[in-house]
C-alpha positions in Angstrom: -6.6 -10.2 -16.3 -6.8 -10.6 -20.2 -4.7 -13.4 -22.0 -3.1 -10.2 -23.6 -1.4 -9.3 -20.8 1.6 -12.0 -21.3 2.5 -11.4 -24.4 6.2 -11.1 -25.1 7.6 -7.8 -25.1 9.7 -6.3 -27.8 12.3 -4.2 -25.7 15.2 -2.3 -27.6 18.9 -3.7 -26.3 21.2 -0.9 -27.7 20.5 2.6 -28.8 21.4 2.4 -32.7 17.8 2.7 -33.6 16.6 5.3 -35.2 14.1 7.1 -34.9 11.0 8.0 -37.2 10.4 11.4 -35.4 7.8 14.3 -36.7 9.3 16.7 -34.1 13.1 18.0 -35.7 14.3 18.7 -32.6 17.9 20.6 -33.2 20.6 18.3 -31.5 22.6 22.0 -30.4 19.2 22.8 -27.9 20.0 19.5 -25.9 23.3 21.7 -25.2 21.9 24.4 -23.2 19.9 22.8 -20.9 20.1 21.1 -17.7 19.4 17.1 -17.4 19.4 16.3 -22.0 19.6 12.6 -20.8 15.9 13.7 -19.5 15.0 14.1 -22.9 16.9 11.6 -25.2 15.8 8.7 -24.4 17.1 5.1 -25.6 17.1 3.1 -21.9 17.8 -0.3 -21.4 14.6 -1.9 -21.7 12.8 0.8 -23.5 9.8 -0.2 -25.7 9.7 0.5 -29.7 6.9 -0.2 -31.4 6.0 1.1 -35.4 3.7 3.8 -35.1 1.5 2.6 -37.8 1.2 -1.0 -36.4 -1.0 -0.5 -33.8 -4.3 1.0 -33.6 -3.8 2.9 -30.3 -1.8 4.9 -28.5 -0.6 6.1 -25.4 1.7 9.4 -24.0 2.1 8.1 -20.7 2.9 10.9 -18.8 3.6 12.2 -15.0 3.9 15.5 -14.7 7.2 16.1 -13.0 10.9 16.0 -14.0 12.4 12.9 -15.3 14.0 11.9 -11.6 11.1 12.1 -10.1 8.4 10.3 -12.3 10.7 7.0 -13.6 10.4 7.1 -10.0 6.7 6.0 -10.1 5.9 2.2 -9.9 2.4 3.4 -11.8 4.5 4.2 -14.6 6.3 1.1 -15.3 2.9 -1.3 -14.4 1.1 1.0 -16.9 3.8 1.3 -19.2 4.5 -2.6 -19.5 0.7 -3.5 -19.1 0.1 -1.5 -22.1 3.2 -2.4 -24.4 1.9 -6.1 -23.8 -0.9 -5.4 -26.1 -0.2 -6.2 -30.0 -2.1 -2.7 -31.3 -1.3 -0.9 -28.8 1.9 1.2 -28.5 2.9 3.1 -25.0 5.4 5.7 -25.1 6.4 8.2 -21.8 6.7 12.1 -21.7 7.3 14.2 -18.0 7.1 17.4 -17.7 10.2 19.4 -19.0 12.2 21.8 -17.0 11.4 25.5 -17.3 15.0 25.9 -19.4 13.7 22.9 -21.9 10.3 24.4 -21.8 12.2 28.1 -22.5 13.8 26.5 -25.7 11.2 24.4 -27.2 9.0 27.9 -26.8 11.8 29.5 -28.8 12.3 27.2 -31.4 8.5 26.9 -31.9 8.9 23.1 -31.0 5.8 20.6 -29.4 7.4 19.1 -26.9 7.5 14.9 -27.4 8.1 11.6 -26.5 11.2 10.0 -25.4 10.6 6.8 -27.4 9.5 8.4 -31.1 10.0 11.8 -30.7 6.3 12.3 -32.0 4.7 15.4 -31.0 1.7 14.3 -27.9 -0.5 15.6 -30.7 -0.4 12.3 -32.3 -1.6 10.4 -29.7 -4.4 8.6 -29.2 -4.5 9.1 -25.5 -2.7 11.3 -23.0 -2.8 9.3 -20.0 -1.5 11.4 -16.5 -0.9 9.6 -13.1 -2.0 12.5 -10.7 -0.4 11.8 -7.7 0.1 15.2 -5.7 -1.5 17.9 -6.4 0.9 20.6 -6.6 2.1 18.9 -9.9 -1.1 20.4 -12.4 0.0 23.6 -13.2 2.7 21.1 -15.2 0.0 19.0 -16.9 -1.4 22.7 -18.5 2.9 22.8 -19.5 2.4 19.5 -20.9 -1.1 19.9 -23.0 0.0 23.4 -24.2 3.7 22.2 -25.0 2.0 19.3 -26.7 0.6 21.9 -29.0 -3.3 20.2 -27.1 -6.5 23.2 -26.1 -6.4 23.0 -21.8 -9.9 23.1 -21.9 -11.5 20.3 -22.8 -14.6 22.3 -23.7 -11.7 23.5 -26.5 -10.8 19.8 -28.3 -12.2 18.9 -30.7 -12.2 15.3 -33.0 -8.3 16.0 -33.9 -6.8 16.2 -30.3 -6.1 13.3 -28.1 -8.2 12.0 -25.0 -6.6 13.6 -22.5 -7.5 10.5 -19.0 -5.9 10.7 -15.1 -5.5 8.5 -13.1 -3.5 8.4 -9.3 -4.6 8.9 -5.6 -5.7 12.6 -6.5 -8.9 11.4 -9.1 -10.0 10.8 -5.3 -11.0 14.5 -5.7 -11.8 14.4 -9.2 -13.4 17.6 -9.1 -10.3 21.0 -9.1 -8.9 19.4 -12.9 -11.5 18.6 -14.2 -12.0 21.4 -16.8 -8.1 19.9 -18.0 -9.5 16.1 -18.0 -11.6 14.4 -20.7 -11.8 11.0 -18.3 -11.2 10.2 -15.4 -10.0 6.8 -14.2 -11.2 5.7 -10.4 -9.0 3.1 -8.5 -6.5 0.3 -9.8 -5.7 0.3 -13.4 -5.1 -3.5 -13.5 -8.8 -3.8 -13.0 -10.1 -2.0 -15.8 -7.6 -1.7 -18.4 -8.9 -3.5 -20.8 -12.1 -2.6 -20.9 -10.7 1.0 -21.0 -9.0 0.6 -24.2 -11.4 -1.6 -25.8 -13.9 1.2 -25.4 -11.3 3.7 -26.6 -10.3 1.9 -29.4 -13.6 1.2 -31.0 -14.5 4.8 -30.4 -11.5 7.0 -30.6 -13.1 8.7 -34.2 -16.2 9.8 -32.6 -15.3 12.0 -29.3 -18.8 12.1 -28.1 -20.2 8.8 -28.3 -16.4 7.4 -26.9 -17.2 10.0 -23.8 -20.3 8.3 -22.9 -19.4 4.7 -23.9 -16.8 5.1 -21.1 -18.0 6.7 -18.5 -20.5 3.6 -19.0 -17.5 1.5 -17.6 -17.2 1.0 -13.5 -15.1 3.4 -12.7 -14.3 5.9 -15.3 -16.1 9.7 -14.5 -16.7 11.7 -17.8 -16.6 15.8 -15.9 -18.3 16.7 -18.9 -21.1 14.6 -18.4 -22.1 16.2 -15.0 -22.9 20.0 -14.3 -21.5 21.5 -10.8 -24.2 22.9 -8.8 -24.0 26.5 -6.1 -26.3 27.5 -3.4 -27.0 31.4 -3.2 -24.2 31.7 -0.6 -21.9 30.4 -3.1 -21.6 26.9 -1.3 -21.0 24.1 -3.0 -24.8 22.2 -3.2 -23.7 19.1 -5.4 -23.0 17.4 -8.4 -25.8 17.2 -11.2 -25.7 14.3 -14.1 -26.3 16.1 -17.4 -27.6 13.2 -18.7 -30.6 10.5 -17.4 -27.7 7.7 -17.3 -25.0 9.6 -16.4 -24.7 7.6 -12.9 -24.3 9.3 -9.5 -21.5 8.1 -8.2 -18.3 6.7 -9.3 -17.3 3.6 -7.6 -13.2 2.5 -7.4 -11.9 0.1 -9.3 -10.0 -2.4 -8.0 -7.9 -5.9 -8.4 -8.4 -8.4 -6.1 -5.6 -10.2 -6.6 -2.2 -8.6 -7.4 -0.8 -9.6 -10.5 2.6 -10.2 -11.2 4.6 -6.8 -10.8 6.8 -5.5 -13.8 10.2 -7.3 -14.0 11.5 -5.3 -16.5 11.3 -1.7 -16.0 13.0 0.8 -18.4 16.8 1.6 -16.5 17.3 4.8 -16.6 20.0 7.0 -17.8 20.6 9.3 -15.0 20.6 8.9 -11.4 16.7 9.3 -10.6 15.1 9.9 -6.5 14.6 6.2 -6.2 17.4 4.7 -8.2 17.2 1.0 -7.5 15.1 -1.8 -8.2 11.3 -2.1 -6.9 9.0 -5.0 -6.0 5.6 -4.1 -4.8 5.1 -7.3 -2.1 1.5 -6.0 -0.7 -0.7 -3.1 -1.5 -3.1 -1.2 1.2 -3.1 -1.3 4.5 -5.5 -1.2 7.4 -3.9 -0.4 10.7 -6.3 3.1 10.3 -4.1 6.2 10.7 -7.4 8.5 10.1 -5.1 12.0 8.4 -3.6 8.9 6.1 -5.6 8.9 2.2 -3.3 6.2 1.2 -4.6 3.5 4.1 -8.4 4.5 2.7 -8.1 4.5 -1.2 -6.2 1.3 -0.8 -7.8 -1.3 1.0 -8.3 -4.1 0.8 -4.9 -5.4 1.8 -3.6 -7.9 -0.9 -0.1 -9.6 -0.2 2.1 -11.0 -3.1 3.4 -14.4 -1.8 6.9 -15.4 -1.2 8.0 -17.0 -4.1 6.4 -14.2 -6.2 8.3 -11.5 -4.9 11.3 -14.0 -4.7 11.0 -14.5 -8.6 10.2 -10.5 -9.7 13.4 -9.8 -7.4 16.0 -12.6 -9.9 14.1 -11.3 -13.4 14.8 -7.7 -12.5 17.9 -8.2 -11.0 18.9 -10.3 -14.7 17.0 -7.8 -16.5 18.4 -4.8 -15.0 21.2 -5.1 -13.6 20.5 -3.3 -10.3 22.9 -3.6 -7.2 19.5 -3.5 -5.0 15.9 -3.9 -4.7 13.5 -2.5 -2.5 10.4 -4.1 -1.0 7.3 -1.7 -1.2 4.2 -1.5 1.2 2.1 0.8 3.6 3.3 -1.2 6.2 6.0 -3.2 5.9 5.4 -4.7 9.0 2.6 -6.4 8.4 3.9 -8.4 5.2 2.9 -12.0 6.2 6.4 -13.2 7.5 8.3 -10.6 6.8 11.1 -12.3 8.3 10.7 -15.6 6.5 10.3 -13.4 3.3 14.3 -11.6 4.1 16.0 -15.0 4.9 14.3 -16.4 1.2 15.7 -13.0 -0.4 19.5 -13.1 1.6 20.1 -16.3 -0.4 19.3 -14.9 -4.0 21.0 -11.0 -2.4 24.6 -13.0 -1.4 24.7 -14.8 -4.6 24.3 -11.9 -6.8 26.0 -9.3 -4.8 22.6 -7.7 -4.2 21.3 -5.6 -1.2 18.0 -5.2 0.2 15.5 -2.7 1.6 12.9 -1.9 3.5 10.9 1.1 4.0 7.8 1.5 5.7 8.7 0.0 9.3 6.5 0.2 12.5 8.4 1.4 15.1 9.8 -1.3 17.2 12.8 -4.0 18.8 11.7 -6.0 16.2 12.1 -4.0 12.7 15.7 -3.4 14.1 16.6 -6.6 14.2 14.7 -7.0 10.5 16.9 -4.0 8.9 20.1 -5.2 10.6 19.4 -8.0 9.3 19.1 -7.4 5.1 21.8 -8.7 2.4 24.0 -5.7 2.0 22.5 -3.6 5.0 24.9 -0.5 5.4 23.0 2.3 6.9 22.8 3.4 10.1 20.2 6.0 9.6 16.4 4.5 11.3 13.5 6.4 10.2 9.9 6.4 11.7 6.6 8.7 12.5 5.7 9.3 15.6 3.4 11.9 13.8 2.4 13.6 17.4 4.3 14.4 20.4 1.6 12.9 22.8 0.3 9.3 23.4 -3.6 11.1 23.8 -2.6 13.3 20.7 -1.6 9.7 18.9 -4.1 7.5 20.0 -7.0 11.0 19.1 -5.4 10.1 15.2 -5.3 6.0 15.7 -1.5 6.1 15.4 -1.2 3.5 17.8 2.6 4.1 18.6 3.4 3.7 22.2 6.3 5.7 24.5 7.2 2.1 24.9 7.3 1.4 21.1 9.9 4.7 20.9 11.5 3.8 23.9 12.0 0.1 23.0 13.2 1.0 19.5 16.1 3.6 20.8 17.4 0.5 22.6 17.6 -1.8 20.1 19.2 1.4 17.7 21.5 1.4 20.7 22.3 -1.7 20.6 23.2 -2.1 17.2 25.2 0.7 17.1 23.0 3.4 15.0 24.1 6.8 14.4 21.2 8.2 13.3 17.7 8.9 13.8 15.2 10.3 11.8 11.5 11.7 13.3 8.6 12.7 11.3 5.9 14.8 13.2 2.6 16.6 11.8 1.1 19.6 13.4 -2.3 20.8 12.9 -3.6 17.9 13.6 -7.0 17.7 15.5 -7.8 18.4 18.7 -4.5 19.1 19.3 -3.0 22.0 21.6 0.3 23.8 22.6 1.1 20.5 25.3 1.1 18.6 22.3 3.0 20.9 20.1 5.2 21.1 23.3 4.9 17.5 24.0 7.0 17.4 20.5 9.9 19.0 21.9 10.0 17.5 25.5 9.7 13.9 23.6 13.0 14.7 21.3 14.6 15.9 24.1 14.0 12.4 25.8 14.6 10.5 22.7 18.7 12.4 22.7 19.1 11.8 26.2 18.4 8.3 26.2 21.2 7.7 23.4 23.5 10.5 23.2 25.5 9.0 20.4 22.0 9.9 18.1 22.3 12.4 15.8 18.2 12.8 15.1 16.8 14.7 12.4 13.4 15.6 13.2 11.1 16.4 10.1 7.6 18.3 10.7 4.5 18.5 8.5 1.3 20.6 8.3 -1.8 18.7 8.1 -3.5 19.0 5.0 -6.9 17.5 5.9 -7.4 14.6 2.9 -10.7 13.5 1.3 -12.3 10.6 1.9 -10.4 10.3 5.4 -11.9 11.1 8.6 -9.8 14.4 8.9 -11.9 15.7 6.0 -14.1 17.4 7.9 -11.9 19.1 10.0 -10.1 23.0 9.0 -6.3 23.9 8.3 -5.0 25.8 11.0 -4.6 29.3 10.3 -1.2 30.1 9.5 -0.5 32.9 11.8 -1.6 29.4 14.1 1.0 27.8 12.6 3.8 30.3 12.5 3.2 30.4 16.7 4.1 26.2 16.1 6.9 26.2 14.3 8.0 29.0 16.3 7.9 26.8 19.9 9.5 24.0 17.7 12.1 25.9 16.9 12.7 27.3 20.4 12.6 24.4 22.5 14.3 22.2 19.3 17.6 24.8 19.1 20.4 22.5 20.3 23.5 20.8 18.0 22.5 17.5 17.8 19.2 18.3 16.9 18.3 19.2 12.8 14.7 20.3 12.6 12.8 21.1 9.1 9.5 22.7 8.9 6.9 23.1 6.3 6.2 25.9 4.1 2.7 26.9 5.0 1.8 28.8 1.8 2.9 25.4 -0.2 0.8 23.7 2.2 -2.2 26.0 1.9 -2.0 25.6 -1.8 -2.2 21.6 -1.3 -5.4 21.2 0.4 -7.0 24.2 -1.9 -6.3 21.9 -4.6 -7.2 19.1 -2.8 -10.0 20.1 -1.2 -11.8 22.1 -3.7 -14.4 22.2 -6.3 -14.6 22.5 -9.8 -14.1 26.1 -9.4 -10.9 25.4 -8.2 -9.6 24.9 -12.1 -9.6 28.5 -12.7 -7.3 28.9 -10.0 -4.9 26.4 -11.6 -5.4 27.6 -15.0 -4.2 31.6 -13.6 -1.6 30.2 -11.4 -0.1 29.2 -15.1 -0.9 31.6 -17.0 1.6 34.0 -14.3 4.0 31.7 -14.3 3.4 28.7 -11.8 5.7 25.7 -12.8 7.0 22.8 -10.6 4.9 24.0 -7.4 6.1 21.2 -5.3 9.9 21.9 -5.4 10.5 24.5 -3.2 13.0 26.8 -5.4 10.1 26.9 -7.7 7.4 27.8 -5.5 6.0 31.8 -5.9 3.0 32.0 -3.9 2.0 35.8 -4.9 1.3 33.9 -8.3 -1.7 32.0 -6.1 -2.2 35.0 -4.3 -3.2 36.7 -7.8 -5.4 34.0 -8.5 -7.2 34.2 -5.5 -7.8 37.7 -6.2 -8.9 37.5 -10.0 -11.1 34.4 -9.1 -15.0 34.4 -6.8 -13.4 31.3 -4.9 -11.7 32.7 -1.3 -9.2 30.2 0.4 -10.1 31.0 3.6 -14.0 29.4 2.6 -12.0 26.1 1.2 -9.4 26.2 4.5 -11.0 27.2 7.6 -14.8 26.5 7.2 -16.3 23.8 8.7 -19.1 21.9 6.6 -22.4 22.1 7.7 -24.3 18.3 8.7 -25.4 16.5 5.4 -23.4 19.7 3.1 -22.4 18.1 0.1 -18.7 17.5 -0.2 -16.9 18.5 -3.6 -15.6 14.7 -3.8 -19.1 13.0 -2.4 -19.4 11.5 -6.1 -16.5 9.1 -5.7 -17.3 6.2 -4.0 -13.6 4.3 -3.0 -15.5 1.8 -0.8 -15.1 3.2 2.4 -18.5 4.4 3.7 -19.0 8.2 4.7 -20.5 6.4 8.1 -17.9 5.5 8.7 -15.6 7.9 8.4 -17.6 10.1 10.5 -17.4 7.7 13.5 -14.4 7.5 12.6 -14.0 11.3 13.2 -16.6 11.3 16.1 -13.9 8.7 17.8 -10.9 11.3 17.0 -12.4 13.8 18.7 -12.9 11.5 21.6 -9.2 10.5 21.3 -10.5 6.7 20.9 -8.9 4.1 19.3 -10.1 1.6 16.3 -8.3 -1.8 16.4 -6.9 -3.1 13.2 -9.6 -5.3 11.5 -7.1 -7.6 10.7 -6.3 -9.0 13.9 -9.8 -7.6 15.8 -13.5 -8.2 14.2 -14.1 -6.5 10.6 -14.7 -2.8 11.8 -17.5 -2.2 8.9 -15.7 0.3 6.8 -17.6 -0.7 3.9 -15.3 -2.8 2.2 -17.0 -5.9 3.5 -20.3 -5.2 1.8 -18.2 -4.5 -1.9 -15.9 -7.7 -1.5 -16.7 -11.4 -2.7 -14.0 -12.3 0.6 -15.8 -10.6 3.4 -13.3 -8.4 5.9 -10.5 -6.2 4.0 -7.8 -8.4 6.1 -4.3 -10.1 4.1 -4.9 -12.0 1.2 -1.7 -13.6 -0.7 -2.0 -14.5 -4.5 -0.8 -17.7 -5.0 
């Protein structure tokens, strides 16, 4: 990272700062909306900089409510990193709940940033973090309320540059009509270069797009043209200019920088209302349906000392009484038991509790949770994903029956009273016997320990880009209905609380995850018809999406239920995550044969592709110093 990053932040320690507002919103507007503190700012650790003292102004947007967005670690990473530059300011904005959207529209007000209440139109850059496809319509709400043309082709020099990143950038095409630039990968690796290009070219939009597109990891959709075959199928992406790269390589930071230790402390309760420290990034377990396991390779671990220091600083800077240690697979963190022992001393001294999500099943995980400082819970969670060992082998979820029941034995001995189990349906090679296997497994778990109350969650597979399932079709709704009916009938008991997916929401998620650039018209039309907060069950309106399909030349079935022909280009093929398509294809073949692939950290290299790109070779764990 650049030497600019360690600069001391200027933070607000009281709520008496006067804002130089250019969006005058009457205070009465806050009296008529739910949770007005979503929009009022002045939280502890907020960063305020004089507007005219900087050369580049970012509006960091998470396209969901304040409570969801403030729980997103990436937002805090970017907020702290950008504000550490002397000549850059970063302020936050979240999607307004429909009552606030209506109030702003009725009053003729622009959506504004929290810190300065400036209209989004006044910023140089609007940067979206896209982590879930069902937030796409909220992106359009934010742009429209901010006074920014929805379609990038309608923006002029007077408008901000709209940038997006996050896991959804793995397939940027569905939102490419609305986004000027995508950043593919981890911002810690390319933030200095990108901000330099933005600073030097912000007064010339065409030059800025071309200069940014020359950076590794940056994709400018305007410089590429999608092609289609005579039958309407997607035929690939063509650069409009000779110098444009045909492949956009993901940026990856080799050593994790220090984590944020002065995050903004929210004024209202948020989804994850505690301090967070990312102890490790990446996972090599190789679950074949898991996009995060592919996108965030290689595994990189922070040192015990760095984690301890971060926990101590967050406690001092934020006043949290709980710290959560984040990782895709916390059980795989090197010497996790010793880390917990080290942190226990700090937690007891500071009267803190410690949580450790994402543990694999096993008695050692149960014992580890029981030893956590401030441990009060009686609920244990893990995800077998499939009801039969054959199907777990197929998806490379290497959890055996022995793992499950040895975990149950440890739970019984420890006096645990609640167990949450998560499964998926619609997995490749799944049969009715596999679905019945979920019922059988849950009943055997219930019989093993009659004192356990069971919550069973079932999700429908959304075959994600850059996974081994990317060539798989999603189950037809009628097939899904049959499987859910079997589960509901088989698990009709007072001891089991069963939740199942809204198939229509999973369908739209899959379309937005797997679609090409034509999906942008669907998103726009659904938004025009009133779609907002599609990820919220009470807000999701399937009729809007059905009407959007009816007015387009794209059929849902073409995206979800048609197996791509061999060699047929996929809409996300121009995004190079570092994981080779040959590896994913080989994994898909192994999945169909129910063959497992060992973890490369404990065996030989699986030749996923990263070993050719990384200086340190195989994506085994690396620990920062």
